[in-house]
Backbone as ProteinMPNN parsed JSONL, in Angstrom:
{"seq_chain_A": "MYRVIFEHHPKKNQEKEFMIYWKKGSDIIQMQKGARGTKLFRSLKNPKVMYAMADWESKEARDKAIEKLSKREDAQFVLHGHEKYVSSHKVIAEGELVEVSNIISHN", "coords_chain_A": {"N_chain_A": [[139.113, -17.961, 138.362], [140.515, -15.156, 140.007], [143.296, -13.029, 140.295], [145.241, -10.829, 142.28], [148.169, -8.932, 142.383], [150.366, -7.483, 144.568], [152.921, -5.077, 145.167], [155.226, -4.536, 147.686], [157.199, -2.379, 149.707], [158.814, -2.71, 152.393], [159.616, -0.61, 155.203], [162.877, 0.271, 156.404], [164.122, -1.87, 158.871], [161.55, -2.577, 159.668], [160.337, -4.748, 158.62], [159.501, -7.144, 159.873], [157.327, -6.274, 161.461], [155.689, -5.342, 159.404], [155.076, -7.803, 158.112], [153.686, -9.132, 160.166], [151.393, -7.48, 160.519], [150.392, -7.511, 157.913], [149.667, -10.215, 157.704], [147.742, -10.429, 159.765], [145.653, -8.718, 158.835], [145.202, -9.944, 156.346], [144.345, -12.501, 157.121], [141.795, -11.957, 158.131], [140.564, -10.872, 155.862], [140.622, -13.127, 154.206], [138.605, -14.669, 155.217], [136.356, -13.936, 153.977], [133.607, -14.379, 151.708], [134.335, -16.002, 148.697], [137.069, -15.642, 148.771], [140.255, -17.031, 148.078], [142.742, -17.539, 149.115], [145.963, -16.199, 150.035], [149.321, -15.137, 149.554], [152.637, -14.296, 150.593], [155.565, -13.177, 149.141], [159.147, -12.939, 148.911], [161.247, -10.933, 146.951], [163.699, -12.281, 144.817], [165.546, -10.897, 143.348], [165.649, -8.396, 144.551], [165.833, -8.318, 147.756], [164.605, -6.543, 149.51], [162.117, -6.068, 148.643], [158.72, -7.11, 148.589], [156.162, -9.331, 147.485], [152.719, -9.654, 147.406], [150.275, -12.025, 146.752], [147.022, -12.4, 145.972], [144.301, -14.513, 145.755], [141.093, -14.935, 144.302], [137.685, -15.971, 143.916], [136.445, -14.557, 141.877], [136.661, -11.318, 140.225], [134.473, -9.817, 140.899], [133.675, -11.031, 143.309], [135.827, -10.296, 144.957], [135.573, -7.496, 144.884], [133.072, -7.167, 146.16], [133.671, -8.228, 148.683], [135.658, -6.441, 149.615], [134.166, -4.101, 149.681], [132.27, -4.795, 151.665], [134.016, -5.229, 153.856], [135.028, -2.653, 154.15], [133.109, -1.342, 155.54], [133.275, -2.096, 158.134], [133.977, -1.474, 161.62], [136.65, -1.735, 162.224], [137.88, -1.364, 159.788], [139.999, 0.217, 158.742], [142.243, -0.872, 160.034], [142.083, -3.597, 159.153], [142.181, -3.45, 156.303], [144.274, -1.675, 155.792], [146.225, -1.689, 157.782], [148.857, -2.668, 157.639], [150.186, -0.809, 156.113], [151.542, 1.289, 157.386], [154.035, 0.367, 157.784], [155.405, 0.279, 155.447], [157.254, 1.846, 152.807], [156.29, 2.222, 150.333], [153.629, 0.922, 148.301], [151.834, -0.959, 145.872], [149.397, -2.033, 143.428], [150.503, -4.296, 141.126], [149.726, -6.043, 139.199], [146.808, -7.622, 137.89], [144.475, -10.159, 137.169], [142.479, -12.558, 135.296], [142.202, -16.06, 135.517], [143.06, -18.134, 132.813], [144.021, -20.541, 131.877], [145.381, -23.73, 132.911], [148.141, -25.717, 133.866], [148.962, -28.683, 135.21], [150.829, -30.686, 135.12], [153.13, -32.757, 136.517], [156.399, -33.719, 136.683], [158.51, -36.135, 137.967], [160.96, -37.064, 137.29]], "CA_chain_A": [[139.872, -17.399, 139.452], [141.024, -13.804, 139.806], [144.472, -12.813, 141.143], [145.795, -9.483, 142.406], [149.545, -8.969, 142.872], [150.785, -6.221, 145.167], [154.345, -4.91, 145.452], [155.416, -3.814, 148.946], [158.561, -1.997, 150.063], [158.857, -2.462, 153.84], [160.591, 0.359, 155.698], [164.066, -0.306, 157.038], [163.943, -2.406, 160.225], [160.14, -2.764, 159.996], [159.846, -5.871, 157.83], [158.796, -8.082, 160.745], [156.04, -5.666, 161.785], [154.891, -5.382, 158.175], [154.571, -9.163, 157.888], [152.69, -9.429, 161.206], [150.146, -6.773, 160.23], [149.885, -8.025, 156.637], [149.015, -11.497, 157.98], [146.527, -10.191, 160.561], [144.632, -8.207, 157.926], [144.914, -10.964, 155.324], [143.558, -13.584, 157.726], [140.397, -11.499, 158.197], [140.08, -10.765, 154.477], [140.456, -14.466, 153.652], [137.38, -15.269, 155.743], [135.252, -13.44, 153.172], [133.1, -15.239, 150.634], [135.046, -15.872, 147.426], [138.519, -15.583, 148.962], [140.883, -18.311, 147.746], [144.097, -17.622, 149.649], [146.927, -15.148, 149.744], [150.688, -15.527, 149.891], [153.605, -13.209, 150.568], [156.844, -13.633, 148.605], [160.271, -12.001, 148.9], [161.921, -10.885, 145.661], [165.058, -12.811, 144.778], [166.4, -9.863, 142.754], [165.784, -7.313, 145.526], [165.242, -8.855, 148.985], [163.863, -5.518, 150.245], [160.795, -5.978, 148.021], [157.85, -8.265, 148.811], [154.985, -9.407, 146.622], [151.568, -10.373, 147.953], [149.401, -12.521, 145.693], [145.722, -12.746, 146.551], [143.415, -15.205, 144.813], [139.661, -14.796, 144.558], [136.783, -16.688, 143.018], [136.238, -13.656, 140.741], [136.853, -9.906, 140.553], [133.248, -9.374, 141.56], [133.726, -11.513, 144.695], [136.769, -9.44, 145.688], [134.977, -6.164, 145.022], [132.021, -7.256, 147.188], [134.323, -8.442, 149.978], [136.313, -5.194, 150.023], [133.082, -3.172, 150.034], [131.751, -5.239, 152.965], [135.051, -4.977, 154.863], [135.214, -1.21, 154.333], [132.048, -0.859, 156.436], [133.568, -2.55, 159.493], [134.601, -0.495, 162.509], [138.106, -1.902, 162.15], [138.242, -1.418, 158.359], [141.318, 0.804, 158.527], [143.214, -1.88, 160.465], [142.013, -4.789, 158.308], [142.568, -3.187, 154.917], [145.445, -0.806, 155.631], [147.078, -1.717, 158.963], [150.252, -2.952, 157.287], [150.763, 0.258, 155.299], [152.443, 2.172, 158.129], [155.349, -0.278, 157.82], [155.991, 0.264, 154.104], [157.51, 3.156, 152.21], [155.386, 2.279, 149.179], [152.985, -0.323, 147.882], [150.938, -0.741, 144.734], [148.961, -3.194, 142.653], [151.333, -4.344, 139.917], [149.05, -6.857, 138.186], [145.581, -8.326, 138.246], [144.007, -10.859, 135.99], [141.63, -13.736, 135.417], [142.81, -17.318, 135.092], [142.576, -18.594, 131.519], [144.477, -21.899, 131.588], [146.145, -24.36, 133.98], [148.912, -26.909, 133.567], [149.333, -29.315, 136.467], [151.642, -31.858, 134.855], [154.303, -32.774, 137.391], [157.327, -34.784, 136.358], [159.433, -36.405, 139.069], [162.132, -37.757, 136.732]], "C_chain_A": [[140.425, -16.038, 139.025], [142.192, -13.6, 140.77], [144.888, -11.344, 141.1], [147.198, -9.633, 142.989], [149.94, -7.56, 143.316], [152.301, -6.224, 145.355], [154.476, -4.036, 146.691], [156.901, -3.547, 149.172], [158.585, -1.686, 151.557], [159.942, -1.446, 154.208], [161.735, -0.378, 156.386], [163.755, -0.664, 158.49], [162.472, -2.573, 160.632], [159.503, -3.915, 159.217], [159.022, -6.839, 158.683], [157.405, -7.547, 161.093], [155.114, -5.665, 160.568], [154.27, -6.753, 157.987], [153.505, -9.54, 158.919], [151.358, -8.77, 160.861], [149.549, -7.179, 158.886], [149.103, -9.316, 156.891], [147.726, -11.307, 158.776], [145.389, -9.707, 159.673], [144.217, -9.244, 156.901], [144.073, -12.103, 155.885], [142.084, -13.209, 157.815], [139.804, -11.422, 156.795], [139.783, -12.143, 153.911], [139.24, -15.194, 154.207], [136.155, -14.843, 154.924], [134.872, -14.428, 152.069], [133.871, -14.946, 149.341], [136.548, -15.798, 147.55], [139.117, -16.968, 148.752], [142.345, -18.406, 148.189], [144.966, -16.46, 149.226], [148.292, -15.582, 150.251], [151.594, -14.31, 149.776], [154.962, -13.781, 150.16], [157.889, -12.532, 148.734], [160.912, -12.074, 147.513], [163.322, -11.471, 145.772], [166.038, -11.768, 144.212], [166.664, -8.721, 143.736], [165.091, -7.754, 146.817], [164.486, -7.832, 149.838], [162.44, -5.367, 149.726], [160.019, -7.263, 148.294], [156.637, -8.159, 147.895], [153.905, -10.217, 147.325], [150.684, -10.761, 146.777], [148.126, -13.032, 146.33], [144.829, -13.349, 145.47], [141.971, -15.117, 145.276], [138.883, -15.629, 143.55], [136.574, -15.882, 141.737], [136.537, -12.225, 141.184], [135.642, -9.385, 141.309], [133.225, -9.803, 143.025], [134.669, -10.65, 145.521], [136.166, -8.063, 145.923], [133.909, -6.151, 146.122], [132.629, -7.411, 148.574], [134.963, -7.155, 150.483], [135.268, -4.16, 150.415], [132.512, -3.513, 151.414], [132.747, -4.92, 154.082], [135.208, -3.486, 155.154], [134.174, -0.602, 155.262], [132.266, -1.281, 157.886], [134.18, -1.413, 160.315], [136.116, -0.546, 162.426], [138.615, -1.957, 160.712], [139.643, -0.877, 158.101], [142.414, -0.197, 158.903], [143.255, -3.056, 159.494], [142.593, -4.533, 156.922], [143.89, -2.441, 154.771], [146.424, -0.833, 156.798], [148.551, -1.912, 158.67], [150.953, -1.773, 156.613], [151.706, 1.182, 156.061], [153.859, 1.614, 158.208], [156.001, -0.371, 156.447], [156.228, 1.685, 153.624], [156.659, 3.339, 150.955], [154.776, 0.901, 148.942], [152.032, 0.014, 146.742], [150.501, -2.07, 144.157], [149.799, -3.186, 141.388], [150.714, -5.209, 138.822], [147.758, -7.408, 138.762], [145.065, -8.99, 136.994], [143.137, -12.052, 136.325], [142.351, -14.944, 134.849], [142.202, -17.764, 133.761], [142.985, -20.026, 131.192], [145.323, -22.398, 132.752], [146.914, -25.547, 133.414], [149.377, -27.472, 134.887], [150.166, -30.584, 136.254], [152.918, -31.759, 135.69], [155.152, -33.979, 137.033], [158.313, -34.92, 137.5], [160.679, -37.139, 138.59], [163.367, -36.912, 136.826]], "O_chain_A": [[140.753, -15.809, 137.861], [142.089, -13.959, 141.943], [144.89, -10.707, 140.047], [147.401, -10.362, 143.96], [149.86, -6.596, 142.555], [152.889, -7.259, 145.667], [153.919, -2.941, 146.753], [157.748, -4.386, 148.866], [158.399, -0.535, 151.953], [161.022, -1.418, 153.619], [161.575, -1.494, 156.88], [163.197, 0.14, 159.236], [162.177, -2.698, 161.821], [158.28, -4.037, 159.165], [157.963, -7.299, 158.254], [156.421, -8.283, 161.026], [153.921, -5.948, 160.678], [153.071, -6.862, 157.731], [152.524, -10.2, 158.577], [150.313, -9.419, 160.903], [148.327, -7.191, 158.734], [148.008, -9.495, 156.359], [146.722, -11.959, 158.489], [144.278, -10.23, 159.752], [143.031, -9.41, 156.615], [143.186, -12.616, 155.202], [141.216, -14.054, 157.596], [138.675, -11.857, 156.568], [138.789, -12.316, 153.205], [138.884, -16.256, 153.695], [135.05, -15.334, 155.153], [135.699, -15.194, 151.575], [134.034, -13.791, 148.948], [137.251, -15.88, 146.542], [138.55, -17.966, 149.196], [143.095, -19.25, 147.698], [144.735, -15.823, 148.198], [148.404, -16.298, 151.246], [151.353, -13.412, 148.969], [155.446, -14.744, 150.755], [157.567, -11.345, 148.677], [161.096, -13.163, 146.968], [164.045, -11.182, 146.725], [167.218, -11.766, 144.562], [167.753, -8.148, 143.756], [163.88, -7.579, 146.953], [163.801, -8.21, 150.788], [161.643, -4.624, 150.299], [160.573, -8.361, 148.241], [156.156, -7.071, 147.577], [154.152, -11.333, 147.783], [150.381, -9.936, 145.914], [148.142, -13.973, 147.123], [144.633, -12.759, 144.407], [141.667, -15.21, 146.466], [139.377, -15.945, 142.468], [136.531, -16.446, 140.644], [136.652, -11.954, 142.379], [135.776, -8.602, 142.25], [132.805, -9.034, 143.89], [134.355, -10.306, 146.661], [136.238, -7.526, 147.028], [133.857, -5.218, 146.924], [132.16, -6.798, 149.533], [134.824, -6.816, 151.658], [135.461, -3.421, 151.38], [132.297, -2.622, 152.236], [132.363, -4.402, 155.131], [135.493, -3.104, 156.289], [134.337, 0.528, 155.723], [131.518, -0.864, 158.771], [134.818, -0.51, 159.772], [136.786, 0.48, 162.542], [139.67, -2.535, 160.449], [140.394, -1.458, 157.318], [143.396, -0.35, 158.176], [144.331, -3.469, 159.061], [143.405, -5.316, 156.43], [144.556, -2.558, 153.742], [147.38, -0.057, 156.798], [149.404, -1.377, 159.379], [152.182, -1.741, 156.547], [152.582, 1.799, 155.455], [154.778, 2.305, 158.647], [157.034, -1.023, 156.293], [155.499, 2.609, 153.986], [156.345, 4.463, 150.563], [155.331, -0.129, 149.328], [151.498, 1.121, 146.661], [151.145, -3.098, 144.365], [149.815, -2.196, 140.655], [151.116, -5.129, 137.661], [147.638, -7.629, 139.967], [145.196, -8.458, 135.892], [143.065, -12.497, 137.47], [143.026, -14.855, 133.823], [140.981, -17.772, 133.599], [142.376, -20.663, 130.333], [145.909, -21.606, 133.49], [146.397, -26.291, 132.581], [150.114, -26.809, 135.617], [150.2, -31.456, 137.122], [153.679, -30.798, 135.578], [154.686, -35.117, 137.075], [158.888, -33.929, 137.952], [161.378, -37.764, 139.388], [164.441, -37.339, 136.404]]}, "name": "protein", "num_of_chains": 1, "seq": "MYRVIFEHHPKKNQEKEFMIYWKKGSDIIQMQKGARGTKLFRSLKNPKVMYAMADWESKEARDKAIEKLSKREDAQFVLHGHEKYVSSHKVIAEGELVEVSNIISHN"}
């Protein structure tokens, strides 16, 4: 599995619009081969900051999906529609899964 983490700074009073357009674009992206889900989190340290975490089968699968999506007529909307509602955004981390621990204790 491959994960990309984005940091978003929604503009003042535009958080709701950002989330709507982020979800619309993400829903289309997640229909691509190799997509494994995406989630949007609010920072506990700074509630004005949001983190999107996108999981993929592999980096190659994501690269192919983004290339395919970039050829669509609505590519700007799908890939970048949410950007008009943020003052800044960037990739802050990306990596490949190397280990998993799923031990859950209910004690």
